[in-house]
C-alpha positions in Angstrom: 14.2 -2.3 -4.4 13.1 1.1 -3.6 12.2 2.1 -0.1 8.5 2.5 -0.3 5.9 3.5 2.3 4.4 0.0 2.2 7.8 -1.7 2.8 8.6 0.9 5.6 5.3 0.2 7.4 5.6 -3.6 7.1 9.2 -3.6 8.5 8.4 -1.1 11.2 5.5 -3.4 12.3 7.9 -6.3 12.5 10.4 -4.2 14.4 7.7 -3.0 16.8 6.8 -6.6 17.7 10.5 -7.5 18.6 11.1 -4.1 20.3 7.9 -4.5 22.5 9.0 -8.0 23.4 12.4 -6.8 24.6 10.8 -3.8 26.4 8.4 -6.0 28.2 11.1 -8.4 29.2 13.2 -5.5 30.5 10.3 -4.2 32.7 9.2 -7.5 34.0 9.8 -8.2 37.7 10.5 -11.9 37.4 10.0 -12.6 41.2 6.4 -11.3 41.1 5.6 -11.5 37.4 4.6 -7.9 37.3 5.5 -5.1 35.0 7.5 -2.3 36.6 6.7 1.3 35.8 9.1 4.0 34.6 11.2 4.8 31.6 14.9 4.0 31.5 17.8 4.7 29.2 17.3 1.3 27.6 13.7 2.2 26.7 14.9 5.3 24.8 17.6 3.1 23.1 14.9 0.6 22.0 12.7 3.4 20.7 15.7 4.6 18.6 16.1 1.0 17.4 12.5 0.9 16.4 12.9 4.1 14.3 16.1 2.7 12.6 14.9 -0.9 12.2 13.2 -0.7 8.8 16.0 1.3 7.2 18.7 -1.0 8.7 17.0 -4.0 7.4 16.7 -2.4 3.9 20.5 -1.7 4.1 21.3 -5.3 4.9 18.9 -7.2 2.7 17.6 -5.0 -0.2 20.3 -2.4 -1.0 21.4 -3.3 -4.5 23.7 -0.3 -5.1 27.1 -1.1 -6.6 29.3 0.1 -3.7 32.8 -1.2 -3.6 35.3 -0.9 -0.8 38.5 1.0 -1.7 41.3 -1.3 -2.9 44.9 -1.1 -1.7 47.3 -0.9 -4.6 50.8 -2.1 -3.9 53.7 -0.8 -5.9 56.0 -3.3 -7.5 59.7 -2.9 -6.9 61.5 -2.1 -10.1 64.4 -4.4 -9.4 62.4 -7.6 -9.5 61.9 -7.9 -13.2 63.4 -10.9 -14.9 66.2 -10.5 -17.4 63.9 -12.3 -20.0 61.3 -9.7 -19.5 63.8 -6.9 -20.3 64.9 -8.5 -23.6 61.5 -9.8 -24.7 60.1 -8.7 -28.0 56.8 -6.9 -28.4 55.1 -10.1 -29.6 56.3 -12.1 -26.5 55.0 -9.3 -24.2 51.6 -9.4 -25.9 51.4 -13.2 -25.6 51.5 -12.9 -21.8 48.1 -13.7 -20.2 46.0 -10.8 -19.1 45.5 -10.0 -15.4 42.9 -12.0 -13.5 39.5 -10.4 -13.5 38.4 -8.6 -10.3 36.5 -10.7 -7.8 32.9 -9.7 -7.5 30.5 -10.5 -4.7 27.7 -12.9 -5.3 24.2 -11.4 -5.7 22.0 -11.2 -2.7 19.4 -13.9 -2.5 16.3 -14.4 -0.3 16.9 -15.7 3.2 15.0 -18.5 4.8 12.4 -17.5 7.4 14.6 -18.6 10.4 17.5 -16.5 9.2 15.1 -13.5 8.9 13.9 -14.0 12.5 17.5 -14.1 13.8 18.3 -11.0 11.7 15.2 -9.3 13.2 16.3 -10.1 16.7 19.9 -8.8 16.0 18.5 -5.7 14.4 16.3 -5.0 17.4 19.5 -4.3 19.3 21.9 -3.0 16.6 19.9 -1.1 14.0 21.2 2.4 15.1 24.7 1.1 14.8 24.1 -0.3 11.3 22.3 2.8 10.2 25.1 5.0 11.5 27.8 2.9 9.8 25.9 2.9 6.5 25.5 6.7 6.5 29.2 7.2 7.4 30.3 4.9 4.7 28.0 6.5 2.1 29.3 10.0 3.0 32.9 9.0 2.7 32.8 6.8 -0.4 30.1 8.4 -2.7 
């Protein structure tokens, strides 16, 4: 799925709702049930979360690029070959089964509504971290 303006506006609206809820809960004086004035560092962080929310959600749910993590290749020790392998004919060597196919991740599927709500709550706090990790990974591996 491409990151379109319509998708961005919809997801930013969802992020705005969750961000405003957390901002209001952070400024609420629970003893008097009044909102306290002023801007704190947490407010700036939540505004950053709002900016990153839509893109972080796209990274988690909609990114269909074929990005694979690097694999660790271990060297085999040369002394562990069997004597039968040393003396096997070409035909015996060809009859050996091929390597197992590489494991592949299952395709992403649509989430139920309650998982999306939990994901939105988690993204309201962690979207700058997810976006930063995605950008760092993309720069190193592409």
